Backbone as XML, in Angstrom:
<?xml version="1.0"?>
<chain id="A" units="angstrom">
  <residue number="1" name="MET">
    <atom name="N" x="-94.371" y="91.496" z="-73.103"/>
    <atom name="CA" x="-93.275" y="91.889" z="-72.252"/>
    <atom name="C" x="-93.210" y="93.411" z="-72.186"/>
  </residue>
  <residue number="2" name="GLN">
    <atom name="N" x="-92.923" y="93.929" z="-71.012"/>
    <atom name="CA" x="-92.820" y="95.362" z="-70.821"/>
    <atom name="C" x="-91.585" y="95.681" z="-70.006"/>
  </residue>
  <residue number="3" name="ALA">
    <atom name="N" x="-91.155" y="96.924" z="-70.135"/>
    <atom name="CA" x="-90.044" y="97.417" z="-69.329"/>
    <atom name="C" x="-90.511" y="97.575" z="-67.884"/>
  </residue>
  <residue number="4" name="ALA">
    <atom name="N" x="-89.557" y="97.677" z="-66.976"/>
    <atom name="CA" x="-89.891" y="97.913" z="-65.580"/>
    <atom name="C" x="-90.719" y="99.192" z="-65.460"/>
  </residue>
  <residue number="5" name="GLU">
    <atom name="N" x="-91.711" y="99.129" z="-64.624"/>
    <atom name="CA" x="-92.630" y="100.246" z="-64.455"/>
    <atom name="C" x="-91.949" y="101.413" z="-63.739"/>
  </residue>
  <residue number="6" name="ILE">
    <atom name="N" x="-92.276" y="102.614" z="-64.170"/>
    <atom name="CA" x="-91.808" y="103.813" z="-63.485"/>
    <atom name="C" x="-92.823" y="104.120" z="-62.390"/>
  </residue>
  <residue number="7" name="ARG">
    <atom name="N" x="-92.366" y="104.382" z="-61.204"/>
    <atom name="CA" x="-93.261" y="104.663" z="-60.077"/>
    <atom name="C" x="-93.431" y="106.173" z="-59.894"/>
  </residue>
  <residue number="8" name="PHE">
    <atom name="N" x="-94.424" y="106.720" z="-60.582"/>
    <atom name="CA" x="-94.725" y="108.134" z="-60.446"/>
    <atom name="C" x="-95.693" y="108.323" z="-59.267"/>
  </residue>
  <residue number="9" name="PRO">
    <atom name="N" x="-95.624" y="109.477" z="-58.580"/>
    <atom name="CA" x="-96.518" y="109.710" z="-57.443"/>
    <atom name="C" x="-97.958" y="110.006" z="-57.867"/>
  </residue>
  <residue number="10" name="SER">
    <atom name="N" x="-98.154" y="110.312" z="-59.128"/>
    <atom name="CA" x="-99.498" y="110.608" z="-59.630"/>
    <atom name="C" x="-99.607" y="110.080" z="-61.053"/>
  </residue>
  <residue number="11" name="SER">
    <atom name="N" x="-100.800" y="110.179" z="-61.607"/>
    <atom name="CA" x="-101.027" y="109.693" z="-62.951"/>
    <atom name="C" x="-101.758" y="110.763" z="-63.750"/>
  </residue>
  <residue number="12" name="GLY">
    <atom name="N" x="-101.053" y="111.307" z="-64.735"/>
    <atom name="CA" x="-101.657" y="112.336" z="-65.562"/>
    <atom name="C" x="-101.107" y="112.262" z="-66.968"/>
  </residue>
  <residue number="13" name="ALA">
    <atom name="N" x="-101.353" y="113.285" z="-67.744"/>
    <atom name="CA" x="-100.923" y="113.297" z="-69.140"/>
    <atom name="C" x="-99.407" y="113.240" z="-69.276"/>
  </residue>
  <residue number="14" name="LEU">
    <atom name="N" x="-98.687" y="113.956" z="-68.417"/>
    <atom name="CA" x="-97.227" y="113.958" z="-68.487"/>
    <atom name="C" x="-96.675" y="112.567" z="-68.185"/>
  </residue>
  <residue number="15" name="GLU">
    <atom name="N" x="-97.153" y="111.979" z="-67.114"/>
    <atom name="CA" x="-96.692" y="110.648" z="-66.726"/>
    <atom name="C" x="-97.014" y="109.606" z="-67.804"/>
  </residue>
  <residue number="16" name="SER">
    <atom name="N" x="-98.216" y="109.674" z="-68.330"/>
    <atom name="CA" x="-98.635" y="108.736" z="-69.375"/>
    <atom name="C" x="-97.750" y="108.860" z="-70.611"/>
  </residue>
  <residue number="17" name="CYS">
    <atom name="N" x="-97.464" y="110.080" z="-71.004"/>
    <atom name="CA" x="-96.605" y="110.311" z="-72.169"/>
    <atom name="C" x="-95.209" y="109.739" z="-71.933"/>
  </residue>
  <residue number="18" name="LEU">
    <atom name="N" x="-94.654" y="110.011" z="-70.755"/>
    <atom name="CA" x="-93.310" y="109.513" z="-70.454"/>
    <atom name="C" x="-93.281" y="107.984" z="-70.414"/>
  </residue>
  <residue number="19" name="GLU">
    <atom name="N" x="-94.292" y="107.380" z="-69.799"/>
    <atom name="CA" x="-94.359" y="105.919" z="-69.745"/>
    <atom name="C" x="-94.448" y="105.314" z="-71.139"/>
  </residue>
  <residue number="20" name="THR">
    <atom name="N" x="-95.253" y="105.902" z="-72.000"/>
    <atom name="CA" x="-95.395" y="105.405" z="-73.372"/>
    <atom name="C" x="-94.078" y="105.519" z="-74.125"/>
  </residue>
  <residue number="21" name="ASN">
    <atom name="N" x="-93.446" y="106.682" z="-74.020"/>
    <atom name="CA" x="-92.184" y="106.901" z="-74.726"/>
    <atom name="C" x="-91.096" y="105.952" z="-74.254"/>
  </residue>
  <residue number="22" name="VAL">
    <atom name="N" x="-90.940" y="105.815" z="-72.961"/>
    <atom name="CA" x="-89.872" y="104.953" z="-72.451"/>
    <atom name="C" x="-90.175" y="103.487" z="-72.741"/>
  </residue>
  <residue number="23" name="GLY">
    <atom name="N" x="-91.434" y="103.111" z="-72.691"/>
    <atom name="CA" x="-91.785" y="101.729" z="-73.005"/>
    <atom name="C" x="-91.394" y="101.353" z="-74.417"/>
  </residue>
  <residue number="24" name="LYS">
    <atom name="N" x="-91.686" y="102.241" z="-75.358"/>
    <atom name="CA" x="-91.322" y="101.980" z="-76.756"/>
    <atom name="C" x="-89.802" y="101.968" z="-76.933"/>
  </residue>
  <residue number="25" name="TRP">
    <atom name="N" x="-89.124" y="102.899" z="-76.263"/>
    <atom name="CA" x="-87.663" y="102.998" z="-76.395"/>
    <atom name="C" x="-86.985" y="101.749" z="-75.832"/>
  </residue>
  <residue number="26" name="VAL">
    <atom name="N" x="-87.376" y="101.340" z="-74.641"/>
    <atom name="CA" x="-86.772" y="100.156" z="-74.021"/>
    <atom name="C" x="-87.088" y="98.917" z="-74.854"/>
  </residue>
  <residue number="27" name="GLN">
    <atom name="N" x="-88.318" y="98.790" z="-75.334"/>
    <atom name="CA" x="-88.695" y="97.642" z="-76.163"/>
    <atom name="C" x="-87.824" y="97.566" z="-77.409"/>
  </residue>
  <residue number="28" name="MET">
    <atom name="N" x="-87.649" y="98.700" z="-78.074"/>
    <atom name="CA" x="-86.837" y="98.729" z="-79.292"/>
    <atom name="C" x="-85.397" y="98.303" z="-79.003"/>
  </residue>
  <residue number="29" name="HIS">
    <atom name="N" x="-84.828" y="98.819" z="-77.933"/>
    <atom name="CA" x="-83.431" y="98.497" z="-77.623"/>
    <atom name="C" x="-83.276" y="97.073" z="-77.105"/>
  </residue>
  <residue number="30" name="ALA">
    <atom name="N" x="-84.265" y="96.564" z="-76.413"/>
    <atom name="CA" x="-84.225" y="95.171" z="-75.970"/>
    <atom name="C" x="-84.280" y="94.234" z="-77.177"/>
  </residue>
  <residue number="31" name="GLU">
    <atom name="N" x="-85.110" y="94.568" z="-78.149"/>
    <atom name="CA" x="-85.200" y="93.751" z="-79.357"/>
    <atom name="C" x="-83.888" y="93.772" z="-80.130"/>
  </residue>
  <residue number="32" name="LEU">
    <atom name="N" x="-83.208" y="94.921" z="-80.159"/>
    <atom name="CA" x="-81.889" y="94.982" z="-80.797"/>
    <atom name="C" x="-80.929" y="94.022" z="-80.096"/>
  </residue>
  <residue number="33" name="GLN">
    <atom name="N" x="-80.979" y="93.963" z="-78.774"/>
    <atom name="CA" x="-80.122" y="93.057" z="-78.003"/>
    <atom name="C" x="-80.442" y="91.601" z="-78.340"/>
  </residue>
  <residue number="34" name="VAL">
    <atom name="N" x="-81.716" y="91.275" z="-78.314"/>
    <atom name="CA" x="-82.144" y="89.893" z="-78.572"/>
    <atom name="C" x="-81.729" y="89.454" z="-79.971"/>
  </residue>
  <residue number="35" name="ASN">
    <atom name="N" x="-81.858" y="90.363" z="-80.927"/>
    <atom name="CA" x="-81.521" y="90.046" z="-82.314"/>
    <atom name="C" x="-80.031" y="90.202" z="-82.613"/>
  </residue>
  <residue number="36" name="GLU">
    <atom name="N" x="-79.266" y="90.537" z="-81.576"/>
    <atom name="CA" x="-77.822" y="90.717" z="-81.702"/>
    <atom name="C" x="-77.473" y="91.692" z="-82.824"/>
  </residue>
  <residue number="37" name="ASP">
    <atom name="N" x="-78.264" y="92.732" z="-82.933"/>
    <atom name="CA" x="-78.052" y="93.772" z="-83.927"/>
    <atom name="C" x="-76.850" y="94.620" z="-83.517"/>
  </residue>
  <residue number="38" name="PRO">
    <atom name="N" x="-75.920" y="94.891" z="-84.415"/>
    <atom name="CA" x="-74.754" y="95.713" z="-84.067"/>
    <atom name="C" x="-75.133" y="97.105" z="-83.538"/>
  </residue>
  <residue number="39" name="ALA">
    <atom name="N" x="-76.286" y="97.601" z="-83.916"/>
    <atom name="CA" x="-76.726" y="98.906" z="-83.424"/>
    <atom name="C" x="-76.913" y="98.902" z="-81.906"/>
  </residue>
  <residue number="40" name="ALA">
    <atom name="N" x="-77.165" y="97.746" z="-81.332"/>
    <atom name="CA" x="-77.360" y="97.655" z="-79.882"/>
    <atom name="C" x="-76.112" y="98.097" z="-79.133"/>
  </residue>
  <residue number="41" name="GLY">
    <atom name="N" x="-74.962" y="97.799" z="-79.671"/>
    <atom name="CA" x="-73.710" y="98.155" z="-79.017"/>
    <atom name="C" x="-73.310" y="99.602" z="-79.185"/>
  </residue>
  <residue number="42" name="LYS">
    <atom name="N" x="-74.052" y="100.326" z="-79.996"/>
    <atom name="CA" x="-73.704" y="101.726" z="-80.269"/>
    <atom name="C" x="-74.412" y="102.705" z="-79.341"/>
  </residue>
  <residue number="43" name="VAL">
    <atom name="N" x="-75.341" y="102.213" z="-78.549"/>
    <atom name="CA" x="-76.069" y="103.080" z="-77.624"/>
    <atom name="C" x="-75.139" y="103.405" z="-76.453"/>
  </residue>
  <residue number="44" name="ASN">
    <atom name="N" x="-75.106" y="104.689" z="-76.080"/>
    <atom name="CA" x="-74.225" y="105.087" z="-74.982"/>
    <atom name="C" x="-74.922" y="106.104" z="-74.084"/>
  </residue>
  <residue number="45" name="ASP">
    <atom name="N" x="-74.286" y="106.411" z="-72.970"/>
    <atom name="CA" x="-74.899" y="107.318" z="-71.994"/>
    <atom name="C" x="-75.230" y="108.697" z="-72.569"/>
  </residue>
  <residue number="46" name="PRO">
    <atom name="N" x="-74.312" y="109.347" z="-73.313"/>
    <atom name="CA" x="-74.671" y="110.659" z="-73.867"/>
    <atom name="C" x="-75.871" y="110.597" z="-74.813"/>
  </residue>
  <residue number="47" name="GLU">
    <atom name="N" x="-75.957" y="109.545" z="-75.617"/>
    <atom name="CA" x="-77.098" y="109.391" z="-76.527"/>
    <atom name="C" x="-78.393" y="109.221" z="-75.736"/>
  </residue>
  <residue number="48" name="VAL">
    <atom name="N" x="-78.340" y="108.424" z="-74.686"/>
    <atom name="CA" x="-79.535" y="108.197" z="-73.867"/>
    <atom name="C" x="-79.918" y="109.480" z="-73.128"/>
  </residue>
  <residue number="49" name="ALA">
    <atom name="N" x="-78.939" y="110.223" z="-72.657"/>
    <atom name="CA" x="-79.221" y="111.496" z="-71.984"/>
    <atom name="C" x="-79.909" y="112.463" z="-72.947"/>
  </residue>
  <residue number="50" name="ALA">
    <atom name="N" x="-79.443" y="112.502" z="-74.188"/>
    <atom name="CA" x="-80.064" y="113.372" z="-75.186"/>
    <atom name="C" x="-81.497" y="112.914" z="-75.476"/>
  </residue>
  <residue number="51" name="TRP">
    <atom name="N" x="-81.700" y="111.601" z="-75.604"/>
    <atom name="CA" x="-83.040" y="111.076" z="-75.833"/>
    <atom name="C" x="-83.946" y="111.415" z="-74.651"/>
  </residue>
  <residue number="52" name="THR">
    <atom name="N" x="-83.436" y="111.275" z="-73.440"/>
    <atom name="CA" x="-84.212" y="111.570" z="-72.233"/>
    <atom name="C" x="-84.675" y="113.025" z="-72.229"/>
  </residue>
  <residue number="53" name="GLY">
    <atom name="N" x="-83.755" y="113.939" z="-72.538"/>
    <atom name="CA" x="-84.114" y="115.353" z="-72.602"/>
    <atom name="C" x="-85.158" y="115.630" z="-73.665"/>
  </residue>
  <residue number="54" name="ALA">
    <atom name="N" x="-85.002" y="114.999" z="-74.821"/>
    <atom name="CA" x="-85.964" y="115.191" z="-75.909"/>
    <atom name="C" x="-87.327" y="114.621" z="-75.534"/>
  </residue>
  <residue number="55" name="ALA">
    <atom name="N" x="-87.349" y="113.459" z="-74.875"/>
    <atom name="CA" x="-88.622" y="112.863" z="-74.450"/>
    <atom name="C" x="-89.318" y="113.761" z="-73.438"/>
  </residue>
  <residue number="56" name="LEU">
    <atom name="N" x="-88.555" y="114.309" z="-72.500"/>
    <atom name="CA" x="-89.141" y="115.235" z="-71.526"/>
    <atom name="C" x="-89.729" y="116.451" z="-72.231"/>
  </residue>
  <residue number="57" name="ASP">
    <atom name="N" x="-88.989" y="117.013" z="-73.179"/>
    <atom name="CA" x="-89.488" y="118.170" z="-73.929"/>
    <atom name="C" x="-90.773" y="117.840" z="-74.681"/>
  </residue>
  <residue number="58" name="ARG">
    <atom name="N" x="-90.774" y="116.697" z="-75.390"/>
    <atom name="CA" x="-91.966" y="116.284" z="-76.147"/>
    <atom name="C" x="-93.174" y="116.123" z="-75.227"/>
  </residue>
  <residue number="59" name="CYS">
    <atom name="N" x="-92.948" y="115.463" z="-74.101"/>
    <atom name="CA" x="-94.068" y="115.175" z="-73.204"/>
    <atom name="C" x="-94.558" y="116.428" z="-72.480"/>
  </residue>
  <residue number="60" name="ARG">
    <atom name="N" x="-93.645" y="117.329" z="-72.130"/>
    <atom name="CA" x="-94.079" y="118.602" z="-71.536"/>
    <atom name="C" x="-94.977" y="119.344" z="-72.520"/>
  </residue>
  <residue number="61" name="LYS">
    <atom name="N" x="-94.539" y="119.373" z="-73.759"/>
    <atom name="CA" x="-95.297" y="120.077" z="-74.802"/>
    <atom name="C" x="-96.648" y="119.398" z="-75.030"/>
  </residue>
  <residue number="62" name="GLN">
    <atom name="N" x="-96.631" y="118.063" z="-75.131"/>
    <atom name="CA" x="-97.871" y="117.319" z="-75.382"/>
    <atom name="C" x="-98.845" y="117.454" z="-74.214"/>
  </residue>
  <residue number="63" name="ALA">
    <atom name="N" x="-98.329" y="117.378" z="-72.988"/>
    <atom name="CA" x="-99.190" y="117.442" z="-71.806"/>
    <atom name="C" x="-99.571" y="118.877" z="-71.465"/>
  </residue>
  <residue number="64" name="GLY">
    <atom name="N" x="-98.799" y="119.825" z="-71.961"/>
    <atom name="CA" x="-99.070" y="121.220" z="-71.650"/>
    <atom name="C" x="-98.709" y="121.591" z="-70.228"/>
  </residue>
  <residue number="65" name="THR">
    <atom name="N" x="-97.838" y="120.797" z="-69.620"/>
    <atom name="CA" x="-97.458" y="121.033" z="-68.230"/>
    <atom name="C" x="-96.086" y="120.437" z="-67.957"/>
  </residue>
  <residue number="66" name="SER">
    <atom name="N" x="-95.526" y="120.828" z="-66.830"/>
    <atom name="CA" x="-94.287" y="120.212" z="-66.368"/>
    <atom name="C" x="-94.449" y="119.916" z="-64.886"/>
  </residue>
  <residue number="67" name="ASN">
    <atom name="N" x="-93.598" y="119.024" z="-64.387"/>
    <atom name="CA" x="-93.653" y="118.633" z="-62.989"/>
    <atom name="C" x="-92.257" y="118.180" z="-62.597"/>
  </residue>
  <residue number="68" name="LYS">
    <atom name="N" x="-91.583" y="118.982" z="-61.803"/>
    <atom name="CA" x="-90.186" y="118.713" z="-61.447"/>
    <atom name="C" x="-90.016" y="117.329" z="-60.817"/>
  </residue>
  <residue number="69" name="ALA">
    <atom name="N" x="-90.894" y="116.947" z="-59.919"/>
    <atom name="CA" x="-90.781" y="115.645" z="-59.252"/>
    <atom name="C" x="-90.893" y="114.498" z="-60.256"/>
  </residue>
  <residue number="70" name="VAL">
    <atom name="N" x="-91.860" y="114.587" z="-61.149"/>
    <atom name="CA" x="-92.060" y="113.552" z="-62.173"/>
    <atom name="C" x="-90.850" y="113.492" z="-63.101"/>
  </residue>
  <residue number="71" name="GLU">
    <atom name="N" x="-90.369" y="114.653" z="-63.510"/>
    <atom name="CA" x="-89.220" y="114.714" z="-64.415"/>
    <atom name="C" x="-87.970" y="114.143" z="-63.759"/>
  </residue>
  <residue number="72" name="ASP">
    <atom name="N" x="-87.794" y="114.392" z="-62.465"/>
    <atom name="CA" x="-86.645" y="113.829" z="-61.740"/>
    <atom name="C" x="-86.736" y="112.307" z="-61.656"/>
  </residue>
  <residue number="73" name="ILE">
    <atom name="N" x="-87.934" y="111.795" z="-61.399"/>
    <atom name="CA" x="-88.135" y="110.345" z="-61.339"/>
    <atom name="C" x="-87.812" y="109.725" z="-62.695"/>
  </residue>
  <residue number="74" name="PHE">
    <atom name="N" x="-88.282" y="110.361" z="-63.759"/>
    <atom name="CA" x="-88.017" y="109.851" z="-65.104"/>
    <atom name="C" x="-86.514" y="109.869" z="-65.402"/>
  </residue>
  <residue number="75" name="ALA">
    <atom name="N" x="-85.858" y="110.965" z="-65.076"/>
    <atom name="CA" x="-84.413" y="111.075" z="-65.333"/>
    <atom name="C" x="-83.642" y="110.014" z="-64.548"/>
  </residue>
  <residue number="76" name="ARG">
    <atom name="N" x="-84.017" y="109.785" z="-63.289"/>
    <atom name="CA" x="-83.340" y="108.744" z="-62.493"/>
    <atom name="C" x="-83.598" y="107.358" z="-63.086"/>
  </residue>
  <residue number="77" name="TYR">
    <atom name="N" x="-84.810" y="107.121" z="-63.551"/>
    <atom name="CA" x="-85.147" y="105.849" z="-64.186"/>
    <atom name="C" x="-84.241" y="105.621" z="-65.394"/>
  </residue>
  <residue number="78" name="MET">
    <atom name="N" x="-84.066" y="106.650" z="-66.189"/>
    <atom name="CA" x="-83.263" y="106.523" z="-67.409"/>
    <atom name="C" x="-81.771" y="106.386" z="-67.119"/>
  </residue>
  <residue number="79" name="LEU">
    <atom name="N" x="-81.321" y="106.796" z="-65.942"/>
    <atom name="CA" x="-79.917" y="106.575" z="-65.576"/>
    <atom name="C" x="-79.601" y="105.085" z="-65.527"/>
  </residue>
  <residue number="80" name="ARG">
    <atom name="N" x="-80.616" y="104.274" z="-65.304"/>
    <atom name="CA" x="-80.437" y="102.815" z="-65.241"/>
    <atom name="C" x="-80.933" y="102.141" z="-66.522"/>
  </residue>
  <residue number="81" name="TRP">
    <atom name="N" x="-80.787" y="102.827" z="-67.647"/>
    <atom name="CA" x="-81.324" y="102.331" z="-68.913"/>
    <atom name="C" x="-80.801" y="100.951" z="-69.268"/>
  </residue>
  <residue number="82" name="ARG">
    <atom name="N" x="-79.543" y="100.693" z="-68.987"/>
    <atom name="CA" x="-78.986" y="99.373" z="-69.321"/>
    <atom name="C" x="-79.741" y="98.266" z="-68.594"/>
  </residue>
  <residue number="83" name="ASP">
    <atom name="N" x="-80.000" y="98.478" z="-67.300"/>
    <atom name="CA" x="-80.737" y="97.478" z="-66.521"/>
    <atom name="C" x="-82.097" y="97.197" z="-67.158"/>
  </residue>
  <residue number="84" name="HIS">
    <atom name="N" x="-82.805" y="98.253" z="-67.525"/>
    <atom name="CA" x="-84.148" y="98.086" z="-68.097"/>
    <atom name="C" x="-84.093" y="97.353" z="-69.441"/>
  </residue>
  <residue number="85" name="VAL">
    <atom name="N" x="-83.136" y="97.742" z="-70.280"/>
    <atom name="CA" x="-83.002" y="97.107" z="-71.603"/>
    <atom name="C" x="-82.601" y="95.641" z="-71.451"/>
  </residue>
  <residue number="86" name="PHE">
    <atom name="N" x="-81.577" y="95.365" z="-70.633"/>
    <atom name="CA" x="-81.092" y="93.994" z="-70.497"/>
    <atom name="C" x="-82.100" y="93.100" z="-69.786"/>
  </residue>
  <residue number="87" name="ASP">
    <atom name="N" x="-82.817" y="93.642" z="-68.799"/>
    <atom name="CA" x="-83.849" y="92.846" z="-68.124"/>
    <atom name="C" x="-84.966" y="92.454" z="-69.088"/>
  </residue>
  <residue number="88" name="LEU">
    <atom name="N" x="-85.397" y="93.405" z="-69.895"/>
    <atom name="CA" x="-86.453" y="93.090" z="-70.856"/>
    <atom name="C" x="-85.942" y="92.125" z="-71.922"/>
  </residue>
  <residue number="89" name="ALA">
    <atom name="N" x="-84.722" y="92.320" z="-72.391"/>
    <atom name="CA" x="-84.148" y="91.399" z="-73.380"/>
    <atom name="C" x="-84.083" y="89.986" z="-72.812"/>
  </residue>
  <residue number="90" name="SER">
    <atom name="N" x="-83.695" y="89.873" z="-71.557"/>
    <atom name="CA" x="-83.638" y="88.562" z="-70.908"/>
    <atom name="C" x="-85.026" y="87.921" z="-70.836"/>
  </residue>
  <residue number="91" name="SER">
    <atom name="N" x="-86.034" y="88.715" z="-70.525"/>
    <atom name="CA" x="-87.407" y="88.198" z="-70.470"/>
    <atom name="C" x="-87.877" y="87.742" z="-71.839"/>
  </residue>
  <residue number="92" name="ILE">
    <atom name="N" x="-87.535" y="88.503" z="-72.851"/>
    <atom name="CA" x="-87.919" y="88.138" z="-74.226"/>
    <atom name="C" x="-87.253" y="86.825" z="-74.622"/>
  </residue>
  <residue number="93" name="ARG">
    <atom name="N" x="-85.989" y="86.683" z="-74.275"/>
    <atom name="CA" x="-85.264" y="85.437" z="-74.601"/>
    <atom name="C" x="-85.896" y="84.250" z="-73.885"/>
  </residue>
  <residue number="94" name="ARG">
    <atom name="N" x="-86.215" y="84.415" z="-72.601"/>
    <atom name="CA" x="-86.830" y="83.311" z="-71.842"/>
    <atom name="C" x="-88.170" y="82.934" z="-72.457"/>
  </residue>
  <residue number="95" name="ARG">
    <atom name="N" x="-88.945" y="83.932" z="-72.836"/>
    <atom name="CA" x="-90.242" y="83.667" z="-73.444"/>
    <atom name="C" x="-90.071" y="82.905" z="-74.759"/>
  </residue>
  <residue number="96" name="GLY">
    <atom name="N" x="-89.059" y="83.275" z="-75.540"/>
    <atom name="CA" x="-88.781" y="82.609" z="-76.799"/>
    <atom name="C" x="-88.370" y="81.159" z="-76.615"/>
  </residue>
  <residue number="97" name="GLN">
    <atom name="N" x="-87.674" y="80.869" z="-75.533"/>
    <atom name="CA" x="-87.240" y="79.497" z="-75.268"/>
    <atom name="C" x="-88.386" y="78.625" z="-74.785"/>
  </residue>
  <residue number="98" name="ALA">
    <atom name="N" x="-89.368" y="79.247" z="-74.163"/>
    <atom name="CA" x="-90.496" y="78.483" z="-73.625"/>
    <atom name="C" x="-91.457" y="78.028" z="-74.711"/>
  </residue>
  <residue number="99" name="ASP">
    <atom name="N" x="-91.404" y="78.650" z="-75.870"/>
    <atom name="CA" x="-92.336" y="78.300" z="-76.950"/>
    <atom name="C" x="-92.058" y="76.979" z="-77.569"/>
  </residue>
</chain>
């Protein structure tokens, strides 16, 4: 199971880093939801905004570049973090029921 794909206009080191980071983050939070972990309810918009900024910083540094368009797409994607987390959690639950 994976989070909804981010639609970047190109594919490079920055995009790859952001996709990897967000995939792991959404997976972790979806699993918290599925496991009904109390930590799942503690995630909020300011925390996600801080994580988003930190992920952008890490990936800019790792890629050695920045791209305003890519960063804007990533930031808009993260504005809908609840949708991504809950959609993936729902998919995980359905998969678990099918077994």
